[in-house]
N, C-alpha and C positions, 0 to 999 in steps of 0.2 A: 385621764392618766394615760401616758404612753406605754403600751405593752411592747415588750422586746423579745426578740429571738437573737441571741448572741452565740457565735459559734466557736471562738478560740478555746484552747485547752483549759479545763477547769471552770469554764463560765457556766453560769446558771441561766437556763431559759425561763425567764420570769413570766408569770401570768398565764402561760399556756400548758402548764403541767407536763412539760416534756422531761425526758430523762436527764439526770445530772451527769457531770463528769464526761462531757462529750470530747471526743478526740478532735484535734484540729482538722478541718476539712471533711469530717465525717457527716453521715446523715443526721438529721435532727432527732436522734434517739429512736429506739424501737417502740416506745410506748405511743399509743394513740393520743391525739390531742383531745383533751377533755373540755367539753362545753363549746359554746359558740365563740367565734373570734370577737374580741373587743377592740374597736378602733379608737384612735389611730394605732396602727401596728408598725413596729420597727423591726427590721431584720437585717442581718449582715449578708451581703451578696457580693461575691467576688472581691472582697476587701473593702467594699463600700457600704455605707448605711443607707437603707432605703426605707422611706416612711410611706405607708399606705393609709390614707385617710378614711377610705370606705371600700366596700367590695366593688371592684372595678366593673363597669358596665360597657365600656368601649375600649376594646383591646386590639392593638396591632401586633401581630405575631410574625417575627422574622425568623423563619426556620421551620421546616416541615415537622420535625420531631416535636417541637413545642406546640405547634398547632394541633397535632393529633392527640397530645396529652390533654389539652384543653377540651377537645371533643370527647375524649374518653371519660372525662370528669363531668360531662353533661353541661359544659360551658360554651358550647358552640354558638349560642345566641349572643354571647358577649363579644365575639370576634367580629370586628368591623372590616378588617383588611389583613392580608397576608403577603408574604414574600418568601423567597428562597425555597424553591421546590426541586426535589430530586427525581420525582416520579409522581404517579397518580396517588391521590390520598386513599387511605384504606376505605374499602367499600362501605362499611357501616356509617362513615361520616360524609359520604359524597353529597347527599341532599343538603345537609346543614352547611357544609363548607361552600356550596355553590352560592350561598347568600352573601358571603363575604367578598369584598373587592380584592382582586389580586393586583397588588401594586407593581410587582415585578417577579419574573421567574427566578431571578438571581438577586441583585443588590438594589434595594430601593433608595431613593434620595431622602435626605433628612426632611426636605420640604414636603415630599409625598407622604411621609409617615405622620408628621405633626399636622398636616392638612386634614387628616381624618379626625382631628380633635379627640385623641385618645386620652383616657385617664390611666392607662398603663400600656407600656411597650415591653414586650418580652422578646428575647433574642436567644438563639441557639448557640451563637459563637461570639467570643469577645472581638474577633476581627471585624464584626459588624458594629457592635457597640462596646467600646472599651478604650484602653489607653491609646490604641492606634485605630480606633473604629472608623471604617470607611463610610458607614451611614452617619455616624456622629459620636463624639465623645460624650461621656455622662454629663459633664458640666454644661454641654450645649442643651441637653434635655432638661437639666435642672433650671436653666435660664428661662425656659418656657413652662416650668412647673409641671413637667410630665415625668412621673416615676418610671424607672427602668428596672427590669429584672432580667439578668442573664443566667442561663442555666449553669448550675455548679458543675455539671458534667464537663464543661469546657474551661473551668478555672481552678478547680480543686486538684492539686497535684499536677499542675500544668503551667508551663512558662510560655506566655503568648507575647512576650516583648519583642521577639525577633520577627523575621519575615516568614511567610508561608503558613503552614498549619499549626505551628507551635511544636513544643517538645514536652512530652509527658515526663515529669520528674518522678511520678509514682504510677504504678499500674492502675488502670481504670477498673472500677468495680461498679456493680449495679446499685450499691448503696448510694452512690452519687445521684443516680436517677431517682431512687426512692426519696432522697432528700428533696429533689426538685418537685416531685409529685406532692409530698407532704407540705412543702412550703406553698404550693398552689392551694392546697387544702386550707391553709391558714389565711392566705391572701383573700380568697373568695368565700371564706366561711363555709367550706364543704369538706371538713376534715373527715367525716364518715365515708364519703365517696373516695377520698384519697387513700384511706386505709384499706378499703375494699379493693381498689385497683392494685395497690402494692401486694396485697395478699394473693390476688389472682395471678399476677406476674410471677411471684415466687413459686406458687404451686405448679405452674406450667414449666418453669425452669427446672425445678426439682424432679419432676416426672421425666423430662428429657434426659437429665443426667443419670438417673437411675437406669435408664434403658441401655446405657453404654458403659456401665461400671467396669467392664473388663478391659477397656481400651488402655488404661494406664500401664498395666502389666506388660503390654506389647510394645512399648516405646514407639508409638505411632507418631510420625512427624507430618506436619502440614505447613502450607503457606497459602496466603490469600493474595490474589492478583487483582488490583483495583483497575488500573489502566496503564497506558504507555503513551508518551508523546509521539513516538513513531512505532508502528506495529512491530517492526523488526528491531526496535531499540530496547534499552533497559526498561524494566517493568517497575511500576510503583507497587511494592509489596508491603504488607502490614508489618509495622514495627512491633517491638516486644511489649509495649505498655498500653496500647490503645484498645478499642472495643474488640476488634478481631482477635487480638492476643488474649483478651479476657475469655472470649468464647472458646478458643483452643485450650487454654489452661483449664477451664472448668470441665471441659470434656475429657481431660486427662491426656491431651496430645501435646506434642512439643513443636513450638514455632521455630522454623529454621532461621528466622531473622532475629538478630539480637540487638540491633541498634534501637536507641530511644526515639528516633524520629518517627513521626506518625506514619508516613508513607515514603520510606527511602527508595531511591532508584537503585535497582539491583540488576546486574547482567545475568543473562540466561546461562552463561558458563558457571557462574557462582551457584545458581539454582541447581544446575545439573550435578555439581560437586556434592551438594547436600542431598539431592535426589529425594524429595519429600514423598511420603507414602500417599498423601492425599493433596490434590490441588483444588483450591476453592476459587471460583471465578465470580466476579461481581457483574451483575446485570443492571443496567441503568438506562434511562431515557436520554440523559445528557449526551451531547456529541461535541464535547470540547476537544477531545483527542481521538485519533482513529481507533484506538483500542477501547474506547468507551462502548463500542458495538460488540455485543456478546458473540455474534457470528464471526466477527473478525478475530476475536480471541480464539475461538474454537478452530477456525481455519489455520491460524498461525501455529497452534499446537500440533496440528496434523502434518503440516508441511515444513516447518522449520527444522533444519538438520540437527540442531541441538535439542530444542524443546521436545521434538517428537520422540526422542530417546528416553525421556523421563519415564520412570516406572509407573508413575501415576497416570501418564498418558497411555502408555502401552497396555496397562491393565484396566483402563477406563475407570480409574478412581478419581473422577472429576465431579465436583459439586458446584452447581450454580445457585447463588443466593442473590436476593434482591439487594440493591444498594442500601436500603434502610437498615440492613443487618450490620453495616459497617460504621454506623454513627450512633452516638449515645441517644437511646430512645427505647420505646416499647418494642420496636422491631428487632432489637437485640435478641429477644426471646424467640422470635420467629427464626432467626439465624441459628440459634442453638438447636431448635427443634429440627430444622431442615438438615443440618450437618449430622446430628445424632441419627436421624433416619437413614441418611446415606451411609454413614459408618456401619450401621447394622447391615445394610444391604451388601456392603463390601466384605462382610465377614470379619471385620476388624475388632468387633466388640465382644466376641465369644472366646 
């Protein structure tokens, strides 16, 4: 008998004892999955039906956040190959991750992925596997009988039909990540581990938010600078619906950027007009653009005639966060904790 996990409004999640009356695009209910997974398992993933015949043993993971979730669930021994790396893997997973083949730091080819003979391919972004997937479209994987799972963090409440990073039509929430984790729990028959991981992340987030409860009353404003094509040019700043916006909102701060684009290009004169109280800088290993370098960012802020006049720069209210904090994954909680700690040190939470 085929067990199902269906997601649209009013659907019933049969066979896995999940909550009823799910909202479209929401996490798979707050209740823990009861009992072991019975295969074959069918679930709805980014508008497509995916059938899992057995607990996967050979996984190719395209996307660092997905790779780290699998390691956190104790599934590192199932990962045969990885791709798309933004920085070093979290230290607890270094040894296990070293055993997996790295197909590419960025985009692997379809041939390289299927050449690993996977029984599951997971991806962090639809622009790798999706309607315009540069690694491959789903039907190409279907043709070789390899099931694909794309993180709901990149397709729930998000339009990826255009070019670039896509546009979030709804604000990102951690519930999308928790759905991702719980669905891995079902796919790999480790529901208890999935629930424990979700509980741990929620506990850490709640503790960080309690530490800065006074920030909302002070109308504190923030912006997050990811990079720039030219160090003296417009900056890629966090839009209003993505992961950074979620972090700012949960902390009780106001994002000065109101566009729905993930990372709109914004001039520094516009930033100066808004004059955010806190400036968050992203640190990464990538060197695609000059401003990927955190030292280049800091030097620009000190020397540019416009940026150097920002109150956040003059008052040294600058927070540096790892690039992992900007993408949907467990690192989002790291970002919340780091910014909350900085806000406390700036005296903005009292």
